[in-house]
C-alpha angles and dihedrals in degrees: 000000000000092000095066110124095020130101137194135189089239125026121186108197116197112213092163104155129130121165138147096250093051090234112174093200117211093350114135136157093262094052091046090052093055092044097049098041101053100082121095096188111002141016120193115192115195116194152105101290091188093056090055092046090056090048093048090053090063109026123184119226110294093020098090088109089068088066090052093046090050091052091048095046097042093087093054100046114127111189112233092243088059098045096041109021089194091064091068091067 
């Protein structure tokens, strides 16, 4: 929330969340808009893609945007074991 109105060349967005109920926490479309629109050159999103895919399959009212984001990001997903080979161990 404190980043609203500011921008940077590189933004690393931590969406690290992985739980059995697939809860996205305080994520909403307004926070996502701020988070995803602050990078001038590169945006890196770190998180559990499978968790967000499952959440997008059964969105709650007001969370339809999660499904759209999943569709947009799918082409750019790099699994952890490819990005950091030591993470596969």
